[in-house]
C-alpha positions in Angstrom: -121.6 317.1 219.2 -119.1 319.2 219.6 -118.7 323.0 217.9 -115.4 323.9 217.8 -114.3 327.8 216.7 -111.4 329.5 215.7 -111.8 333.5 216.0 -108.8 334.9 214.3 -108.0 338.6 212.8 -109.7 339.3 210.0 -106.7 340.9 207.8 -105.4 337.4 208.0 -108.6 335.3 207.6 -108.4 334.0 204.1 -105.0 332.4 204.8 -106.0 330.3 207.7 -109.0 329.9 205.6 -107.1 328.3 203.4 -105.2 325.8 206.2 -107.6 324.9 208.0 -109.5 323.7 205.0 -106.7 321.4 204.1 -107.8 320.4 208.3 -111.5 320.0 207.8 -112.0 319.9 203.9 -115.9 318.7 204.5 -116.0 323.0 205.1 -115.9 324.7 207.6 -118.9 327.7 209.4 -117.5 331.2 208.5 -119.0 333.8 210.9 -118.0 337.6 211.0 -116.8 338.6 214.5 -116.6 341.8 216.3 -113.7 344.0 216.5 -112.2 342.6 213.4 -112.7 339.4 213.2 -113.7 336.2 211.5 -114.7 333.2 213.3 -114.7 329.9 211.7 -116.3 326.7 213.1 -116.5 322.8 212.2 -118.5 320.2 213.9 -118.4 316.8 214.9 -117.5 314.0 217.5 -114.6 314.8 219.7 -112.3 311.9 217.7 -113.9 313.7 214.4 -112.2 316.6 214.8 -109.0 318.2 214.0 -106.3 318.3 217.0 -105.7 321.3 218.6 -102.3 321.6 218.5 -102.8 321.1 214.9 -105.0 324.1 214.6 -103.0 326.6 216.8 -100.1 325.9 214.4 -102.0 326.6 211.1 -103.7 329.8 212.8 -100.0 331.4 214.4 -99.9 334.8 214.9 -103.6 335.2 213.6 -105.1 333.3 216.4 -107.5 335.6 218.5 -109.3 332.5 220.6 -110.0 328.9 219.8 -113.4 327.3 222.2 -115.1 324.2 222.0 -119.1 324.1 222.5 -121.3 321.3 223.3 -124.1 321.3 220.7 -127.6 319.8 221.5 -128.9 316.9 220.4 -130.9 319.2 217.9 -128.3 320.3 216.1 -128.9 319.0 213.1 -132.0 321.2 212.9 -130.4 324.4 214.2 -127.6 323.7 211.1 -130.2 323.7 208.8 -130.8 327.2 209.6 -127.0 328.6 208.4 -128.3 327.6 204.9 -130.9 329.4 203.6 -131.6 329.7 199.9 -130.0 332.2 197.8 -131.6 334.1 194.7 -129.2 335.7 192.1 -131.1 337.6 189.6 -131.1 337.6 185.5 -129.4 340.7 184.8 -130.4 343.0 181.8 -130.4 341.3 178.6 -129.8 343.2 175.1 -132.0 342.1 172.0 -130.8 340.0 169.2 -133.0 336.4 169.1 -130.9 335.5 172.3 -132.7 333.1 175.1 -133.1 334.5 177.7 -131.0 334.0 181.1 -132.4 333.1 183.6 -132.4 333.7 187.2 -130.2 331.3 189.5 -132.2 329.6 192.7 -130.0 327.9 194.6 -130.9 325.9 197.5 -130.2 323.0 199.7 -132.0 320.3 199.2 -134.4 320.5 202.1 -135.8 324.3 200.6 -138.6 324.6 198.3 -138.5 325.6 194.6 -139.0 329.1 193.8 -142.1 330.4 193.7 -143.2 331.0 189.7 -142.8 334.7 189.0 -142.5 336.7 185.5 -138.7 335.6 184.5 -137.5 332.2 183.9 -135.3 330.6 187.1 -133.2 328.1 187.2 -133.2 325.5 190.2 -129.9 324.5 191.5 -129.9 321.9 194.4 -126.8 321.8 196.6 -126.1 319.4 199.5 -124.3 321.8 202.1 -122.8 319.1 204.5 -120.7 317.9 201.2 -118.3 320.0 200.6 -117.4 323.4 201.2 -119.0 325.9 198.6 -123.0 326.0 198.4 -124.2 329.9 196.8 -124.3 331.1 200.4 -120.7 332.8 200.8 -120.6 336.5 199.2 -117.7 335.1 197.5 -119.8 332.6 195.1 -122.1 334.7 195.0 -120.8 337.0 193.3 -118.9 334.6 191.1 -122.3 333.6 190.0 -123.0 337.3 189.6 -120.1 337.7 186.9 -121.2 334.3 185.2 -124.7 335.4 184.6 -123.2 338.7 183.2 -120.8 336.9 180.9 -123.7 334.4 179.8 -125.6 337.5 179.1 -123.1 339.3 177.0 -123.7 337.2 173.7 -120.2 335.2 174.4 -120.1 331.9 172.7 -121.0 329.2 175.6 -117.8 327.4 175.1 -115.6 325.1 177.5 -115.3 326.0 180.2 -113.1 325.0 183.6 -114.2 325.5 187.1 -110.8 325.3 189.3 -111.5 324.7 192.8 -114.7 323.3 192.6 -116.3 322.8 195.7 -119.4 321.4 195.6 -119.6 322.0 192.2 -121.8 325.0 192.3 -120.0 327.0 189.5 -119.9 324.4 187.3 -123.5 323.0 187.5 -124.5 326.4 187.1 -122.2 327.2 184.0 -123.5 323.7 182.5 -127.0 324.8 183.0 -126.3 327.8 181.0 -125.4 326.3 178.0 -121.6 325.9 178.7 -120.3 322.8 177.1 -118.3 320.7 178.2 -117.6 321.7 181.6 -114.7 320.5 183.5 -114.5 320.6 187.5 -111.3 320.6 189.5 -110.3 320.3 193.0 -107.5 319.1 195.2 -110.2 317.4 198.0 -111.4 313.7 197.0 -114.4 314.9 199.0 -114.9 317.4 197.0 -114.9 315.9 193.8 -117.0 313.0 194.9 -119.5 316.0 196.1 -119.8 317.9 193.1 -120.3 314.3 190.9 -123.6 313.6 193.6 -124.9 317.4 193.4 -124.4 317.4 189.1 -126.2 313.9 189.1 -129.1 315.7 191.2 -129.3 318.7 189.1 -129.1 316.7 185.7 -126.2 318.6 184.3 -123.1 316.8 182.2 -120.1 317.8 184.2 -116.6 315.9 184.4 -115.0 316.6 187.7 -111.3 315.5 188.3 -108.9 315.5 191.5 -106.2 318.0 190.8 -103.4 320.0 192.4 -102.8 323.2 191.4 -99.6 323.6 192.5 -98.0 320.7 191.1 -100.5 319.7 187.6 -100.7 321.4 184.5 -103.8 323.1 183.6 -105.9 320.7 181.5 -107.3 322.0 178.4 -105.3 325.0 178.0 -102.7 323.5 175.4 -105.1 322.1 173.3 -108.1 325.2 173.1 -108.7 323.6 169.2 -110.1 320.9 170.4 -112.3 322.9 172.9 -113.4 325.2 170.2 -111.2 327.7 171.3 -109.5 328.9 174.9 -112.3 328.3 177.2 -113.5 330.1 180.0 -112.3 329.5 183.4 -113.6 330.3 186.9 -111.4 330.5 189.8 -112.9 330.6 193.0 -109.8 330.6 194.8 -107.9 332.7 197.4 -105.8 335.1 196.7 -102.3 332.6 197.1 -104.0 330.6 194.3 -105.0 332.9 192.1 -101.1 334.2 191.9 -100.4 330.8 191.5 -102.9 330.8 188.5 -101.4 333.4 186.6 -98.1 332.7 187.1 -98.7 328.8 185.5 -101.5 329.2 183.4 -100.0 328.5 179.8 -102.2 330.4 177.6 -104.7 333.3 178.1 -108.4 332.3 178.6 -111.2 333.4 176.4 -112.6 335.0 180.2 -111.7 334.4 183.7 -114.2 334.9 186.6 -112.0 334.6 189.9 -113.5 335.3 193.7 -112.4 334.3 196.5 -110.8 337.8 197.3 -110.8 340.5 200.0 -111.6 343.9 198.3 -108.0 345.2 198.8 -106.4 341.9 197.0 -108.0 342.6 193.4 -105.9 345.1 192.4 -102.6 343.1 192.8 -104.4 339.8 190.9 -105.6 341.8 188.4 -102.1 343.0 187.4 -100.7 339.7 188.0 -103.3 338.1 185.2 -103.0 341.1 183.2 -98.5 341.3 182.7 -98.4 338.0 182.2 -101.4 337.0 179.9 -102.6 340.1 178.7 -106.0 340.0 180.3 -108.2 343.5 180.8 -110.7 344.2 183.4 -114.2 344.1 182.2 -116.0 344.0 185.3 -115.9 344.2 189.2 -118.2 343.3 191.6 -118.2 343.7 195.4 -120.3 342.6 198.6 -119.1 343.8 202.0 -115.5 342.9 202.4 -115.3 340.4 199.2 -114.8 340.7 195.8 -114.8 339.1 192.5 -113.6 340.4 188.7 -114.1 339.3 185.3 -111.1 339.7 183.2 -110.7 339.3 179.5 -108.5 338.3 176.5 -110.7 340.9 174.4 
């Protein structure tokens, strides 16, 4: 087994990641490097990995180094060390008779469920070998935090769109929190298949469709009455795709939870949705260099 690693300048990492996912849609490993770099790695047999000329063309001026390493026979066990459980604590909730919001424990299938504690915990089991997005990345964790905050705010848990669903972790969490119906959208068929399988494992009902944000109209937005009002939109995407979404979304959602952003990119994305759709920022969360934001129509 070979590990193909690409080290790039962190300032251009988001653009590189978006292009690398086109070459390796099953997902990439991300490691923070030294001296302002980020390393992305994919694993596979030599014939299964992207061609080096294609990788170099994708990375362009951001490239620092490309390296290949032969992985020992126990690489499957070593690989598991990169995928650890994540516990997203429940937010403090005001009274009023609403059901308590649970914490979310996102884990791979080989990890045990969380130990019993004083509060409710919802287990979300995600196979990290199938598609990008397992809960471990800071942008996914921030989106889960904002989703819990939205659920605890008392807003009706109506229809929800998860744009760029990946492994389905955000859509699955939303369905577990009572949002109905839930539709996950992704450009890659591998992600569509993985999200469906993960939803079945977690015992929730979500619909998943293949979808091209740059060529297709966003579902449900023109027929909000059929969904009981404007849907909530989750979009854990990179900055260019979020700006495309802001430009193409026909009407304002009830709420937008946007992740996948570097901290310095949030204001630009907020302005794009505010200027065109009238959305206003309600909350912003930051973890390291990554950020996510909750926008609302009211």
